[in-house]
N, C-alpha and C positions, 0 to 999 in steps of 0.2 A: 540785843536784841535784832533779829535778822525779819525784814518783811517782803513781802510777795504781793505786787499790786497784780489783779486779773482785769481786763479792760474787754470789751467788744466790739465787732465791728461787721459793718455792713449791712445783717438784719438781726433783729429781737429775738430772742429766743433761742440764741443760738447754742447754748450749753455750758453760758458761764461757771454758774452754778455747780453742773456737775463736774465742769474742769475743777472746780475750787474742791469741792469734799473730793475729788480721785486727787489732787494733789497733794491734799492735807492727810488723804490715808497713805498715802506712800512714801511723805513724811513720817508720820507716825510709826509706821510700820519700820522706820529707820530705825527707832527710839528716840524722836525728837517729840517736846512736847510742843503740839501745833494748836493754835488759835484762831479759828477763820470768821470774818465779820463780814456781813453785807451792807451795802450804801444804797441805799434807794432815792430815786430821784423826786419821786412826787411830795408834795408839802402836805401830807397827810400825817399824823401822827406814828400811825402806825397801819396795819393793814385789815382793821377790824371792821372799816365800813366799808372797803372799794368791793364792788358787783364781782364775783367771781368768774363772773363770764367775761369780765374784762380785764382780771388780773390773775386769773386761777386760784385755786382753795387755800385761802389763810392757813399758814401753819400754826398749830397753837403750840405755845412751848409751857412747862413745867410750871414758871413763875407767873404764867398767867399773859404774855406777851402774844400777842396779836401779830403775827409776822409774814414772811415771804416765803411762798412753798420751797425755795431754795437752802431756807433755815431746816425745813426737814431732811434735805439732801444731806445736810451736815451731819446732822444727827443720826442717820440711818447706817452713813458710811465710815463715821467715828465711834459710832455705840457710843455715844455721851450726849449731855442735854446741854441743850441752847437755850438762850433766854435773850436779855433786854442789852446786855452788853454787845449780843451778837449781831443785834440788827437794829440798822442806824436809817432815819430817813432824811431828806433836805428839811423837812417841815420839824423835825425834833434839833436839827442844828439851827435854824432861823428861831427858833423860839428861844433855844437856851442864849443864843447870841444877843437875843431881844431882852430878856430878863435880867442878863448880866450887865445890861447898859442901863435898865430902869434900876439897878441897886449900885451903879454908878462904880461897877468895878473897872469899869477903863480909865477911870480918874482924867473923864475932860477930853478923852479922846475922839475924834470924830470915827464912827464905829464905820466899819467899810466891809466889803467882799473880801477884799485881800487887807491886811494878812487874819483879820479876825474870823471869819466865814470857814478859810482854811487853817488857820488854826484849830479849830473846835473840831474842826474831821480827824487832825491827825494828836489831837489828844483823846480823840475815842477811841482812835488805833492802839495808841502805848496805853493808855487804863487796861483796855481789853488783854493787852499782852501782860502788866502788870498784876494784875489780879489775878490771872490765870496761872503765873511763872510760865509763860511761853517764850519758848526758842526762838519758833519763827511764825509770826502774824501773818494769815492768808486772807489779801482783802480785796473782795470782788465789788467791783464797779457796777453802778445800774446803768441798763441803757446802754447805747451805743456810740463808740466817737466821733466825735462831730456835732454832737446835739449840744443845744443852747444850756438844756437843764442840767446838764451835768460836768460842765467846764471846771467849775469848782473845785471838783472831787479830782480832775486831774491836774489841776495845779494844786491842790494839797498835794498829790502824788510828787509832783517835780519838787516841791519843797522839801519834803521828806527824804528824798532821794538825795538833792542836793547837800542837805545836813548832815547826813550817813550816808557817805562815799563807801561803796564796797558792802554795805550792808543791805542793799534793797536793788529787787529785780522786778522787770514788767514782764508778764506775759499778754501778749494780745492773742484774745478767741478770734478767727475769722472764718468766713464763708466762702466756698472754693464751687461756685455752679460748674456743674456739666451739663451744658444746655442741649438736648437732644438732637436738633440740627445740624450741631456742630460734632458731637461726641468726644471733645477734648475738654479737658479742665480750662478756666479760665480766670487767670491769678488778677487781673486787673482791678476787680473791685476791691480785693484785699490791699494792692498797692496803691489803690488813692486812701484806705483808712489809714494804712500805716502814714502816709503823707499828712492826713489830718494831727496823727499822735504826733509826727516831728514839728509841726508846726505850734505843738504847745510845748515843744522841749522834751520831748519823753522820745526816748529810742527803744522798744523793745527788744529785749534778751534773747524770748522765743516767740514764735508763732504758732498757736494751736489752729492745724487746717482742718473744719469741719467741712466734708465733703460727700458724697456718695460713693467714691472710691480711693485706695491711696492712690497718690502721684507718683510720677516715673523719676526717673534720676534728672533726666532732663530739663522738665519741668521746675524741679526743686532747684535747681543751679542757677536757673534763669531769674525766679520767686526770688531766691536768696540776693541776687543781685540786684533786682529793683528796690530790694525792701532794706538794702545796707547791712546783710549778716549774714552768717555761715551755714550753708542747707543743714549740717545737725541740729541746728538749733529750730528749723522748722519740723514741727511736730503734727502726724497726720491722724485723724482721727475721726475715721470715717463711720459712716450709720451700721451701728448693729443692732443685732435683735434683744438685747439686755443690756441697760446703761451701767450691771454692776461688772460687764466687761472691758468699762472705759480706762480703771485702774491698771488692769492685766496689759491694754494695748501700749499705755503711755512707758510702763516699765520694762518693756519691751523694747520699747526707741529710749532706753536709761534716762530717761527725764528726771527720775528723781537724784540719779545721780550727775548728771550735767547742772541741775540745780544747785545740789549744796558745793557742787566744785565753785560755780560762779556767787556763792554767799560763802566762799572761803571754810565752810564747815567740813568737819572729817565726815567721808563718803563711808557711809554703812550699807552692808544689804539688809532690803528688806525681806522683814517676815510675814509672807502673803499665804501663806500654808490654807489657812482658812481660809482666804477668801477662793481659792484654787478652789477648795473643796464645794467652796457655794457654785461656784459656776458649773462644775460638772454636774452639781446637785440642779441644776436648772437646767441642763441641754440633757438631762437623761430622758429618755422616752418615756412616756406617762401612759399608763396604762387603764387609770382610772380616768375618769371625767364627769364633771356635770355642768350645768347650766344654770346659770344665775341671772335671773331679771332683776335689776334696778329701775324702779321709779324714783326719777330725780326730777328738778323742776331747772336745774342751771347746764342743761346738755345742750339746747340749740341756739346756735348763733345765726343768725342767717340762713343759708342753706348748710351750715357744718355742725358738725357734730362736736363738742370739747371733751376731752378727759383731763384736763387738768382741773375744770369746777369740781373733782372727787378726785383729785390727785392720793390723797391719803388713804382714802379707800379702797382705792386698787390696788396700792402698796400693799396695804395690808391682805386683802386677798391674796396676792402675790405672794408673799412671804409665808403665809399657811399654807397653802397649795405647792411651795415646793419641798417642804418640809413632809408633808402627806404623800407626796407623789399623784397630785389628780392635776389633771389638765383643768383649766376653769374656763367655759365661754360666757362672757359678758354680754350679757343684751341689754342696752339703754331704751329706756322708754320715758318720754318725756309726760308729764303729770298731767297734762292740760288733756291730752289726747284721750284721755282715760274717760269713760261713763258708763252705768250701769248697762247700757245695752251691748258696749263694745268688748267689755272688759275680758271676757272670756275669750274670746277672737287674739284682742291685742297679746293678753299677758300668756295664754296657753297656760301650758301643762311643766312648767319648770322645776327643777330639782329645788330650787332654792331663790326665796323674793326677798331683796332690802329695799327700804323704804330710809332713805341718808337723811342728812340733816337740809335745813331749809329755813326759810325765814317766809311769813308772811300769807295771805289769803291766795295768790296766784298757785293753782295747781295742787292745793291742798285737798280738794274735794277729792281729785285723780289718786291723789297719798292714801287718801281716806279708805278709798275703795277698794284698793290694791291691799292694806291692812286687812281690810274684811273679808278679801277673798282669798287672800293666804291662811285667813283663819277656818274657812269653810272648806277651805280644797284639802287640808291639814297640812299644807308645802310650807317646810320650813321656814321660818319669818326672822329677821332680822331689823330692828326699828331705831336708829341712830339719833340720837338729842330730838329733833323736829318729829323724825319718825317713830321715836316712842311716845311722844307725844300725842299723836293723831292715832297712833293704835289703840291710846286709851280712849280719843274719842268715838272712834270705830267700836271698840268693845261697848262702851255706854249707850250709843244707838241702837246696834244688833241686839244683845243680850238681855241690857237693862232697858232697853224700850224707850231710852230717854232722846226722840228724835229731833229734840232741840241740843243736846249737848256738842258742846263747841270750845275751841279753846278761845279766851278773850282777847288775843293777839291778831283771830280774825273776826270776832262776833262780839263786840264790848257787851252786847246787850243780851246774850242767850240766859236762859232761865236755868241750864245747868253746867257752868262753867267748872268742868271737870279740869280742865288746866287751867292756870289763873297765874297772874302775876307774882312774882316773890314780894312779898311786902317792903323788902328791903329796896327793891328794884322801883319802887312809886315815885320817891320822890326824884330821880333821875330822869322820867320819862316829865315828870310835869314841869323838870327844868329844860327838859331837852337836853340831858347831858348823854348823848348817846355813845360817843366812844369812849372805848374801855372802862365803861362801867357796869357791863355784865357781870354776872358771876362766872371767874376766869380762873384757870389754872388747875393746879393738881390739889383737891379736894377728897379727906378720909371718908369712907361709909363702912357700915357695919353691914353684912350676909349673912341673912338666914340660914342656918344648919337643914341639912335635907329638903335645899330648894335646888333646878338646874341652876342656879348662877355659883351657889357654894361647890355644888358637884365640878364643875368647867373651873371655877379659882382652885381649888385644890390639888385638881389632877396635874397641874404644871407648877413648878418652882418660882417663886421669884415675882410673883403677883399678888400675894396673900399673906399677911400675917396670921396664921393658924391658930396662935396661941388668944390673941384678941377677934378673930372673926374680921377682921380689917381688911380693904382692897383701898386702891387711889387712883382714881382716873382724872383726865382731865376735863374741864368743863368750860363752857362756852354758852350761856344761856341766859333767859332774863322769864324765861316763864315756866311752871312747876306742876305738878299732878296737885292736886287738888286734897289734901288730908281729911277734910269736912266729908267725903264721897266715900274713904276708906273702906268703912263697914258693908256699905251696898256693893260694892266689888267684890272684896272678898267672899259674901255669900254665894256669886254666882263662879267662882275656881278662879278669879283674878287675884295674882300675888304679886304685892310689893316685898320682892325677894332682898332689898338694901335698901338701905335708909341714911342719909348722911350723919356722919357721927355726932356732929353739934347741932344741927337744924332741923334733924328729922326729914329731910324731903327726900320725897320717894327718888332712888336713884337705879333699881331695876327693876322692871315689871317683867312678869312671866305668865304663862297658863301651865297649869301641871297637866301632867304626863296623863294621865285619864281623859283629857280635852283635847291635848295636840304632841303631838311627837316632838316639836321644838319651837317653840315661840317666843322670843324674849325681845324685850325695847330697852335701851340705857341711855339714861340722860347723859352720863359720861361720854367721851371721844376715846374708845379704843383706839381707835383707828389711829392717833396721833401718837400712841407709847408701840406701834408694833415696830419689830426691829427684822430684819433682813435673817441675824442670826437666832433672834426672839420675837419668833411670831407670836401676836396676843393670844392667847387661849378662848377668847369669844368667838372669835376667829375660824381657829384651828378644831371647835365643837360644832362650830354653824355648818362647816364643811364637811365634818363628818356626819351631820343629820342631811345633809343635800348627798350624799355619797351614797347612804343609806337607803334612800328614797330614788335614788337612779337606780 
């Protein structure tokens, strides 16, 4: 088994995850079995309880793992499902070691960071490789070189390299700024980052240079000299219009060939035909355009707006738009800014409106008003998880006349709890067992025939079992539609078009075509199953409705 460690330097968010995904794709395209894994610094056991504004949208895996969004990049680039084996936090490592100590598995040894923490890190790497029968394990180390939080990961890397000489390489992703007042790239920050690696006993085999532009040969030679490397082992990764160009940029610099040679593996030519077609499709001029409004609660952070808080959603929109040849303009609106007097001015008349995921009271009323506005103005609407629940609340207030209707998450005293806690979740909240206890991962649901939902899933292969009318989506929620009110809703044209196979929970809600051209809410998260070559049918159908309105 071969191992590739990928570390980062100078700044966070430099692109280690995309580098890991791109290298994994290139090696897979050469015919090798590749398994990526991400090691995070934080002591959380998973990403489920982390504020999305702080760390981006947690990626939800099929097995219920709430992971870092880099795991989503692995899935999309490799077109493979990831799960708990591909995502590790320092909290998991410490918890495992402490539990082993309590069970006396260390036979009386004094348990220390080295070797016990580092051994557990390397055990996770080898377990992944063995269980996936990988030829190559690609290991992404969270954070940046020089931080105190991740030093044990680097020590584990050094130990694994020492014990497996010739089978391990280290790739360092770093940033080379081009200060405007100087007009030339400055490599000193990366030199210092490499020096930090050297101080831990690690010499990188490759440096991936993130920068605005390509570096010239003069700077590459000087860069290599001070980093104790060959110039050809410095790979340039400039800013790109689209992240899916990165594997081709690496391929142009023969990165996969250089990696295989350093690992003493047979050099094979990668088959990138499908990837090249994808890039051509993305770059092809779009004759159609739609304007989408997304009313969310995690966009703003100080004076800035974040895409990463809804990363999977925007990726899913991209995947569908490329296949359909549509240019999408996304308009982000912070939910708290919306009220009854200004909604028409703020939202305007877009071609489509999305109310995405969320938690809690803040911004909820703005999202409810947006759901009502889309219904009244006949704007194609898509509600995702919390968005589906708040669309239900909006319908109850507007159409059923239940002005007090609400979700018990926000108003436990409401007289019309149209969204309430799943019974099996009550014990977790009573015990304050918050992390990892929601209804998580893939769940089967039965779709009613002759509904918009069935039409959508039936139109595209691979997303429905037509024989049994079954679909499967990934879930991450604690609250659900209250079936006690189902008859009241149905009398007014509200349709529950899919229910979970075993529990009978509402999975998809919609309005009939006589009431609205496209009004759909899903309790599951179709955005997490979307892939570049296989857009999710819900997003394809939604964009089609938006295009018709445009």
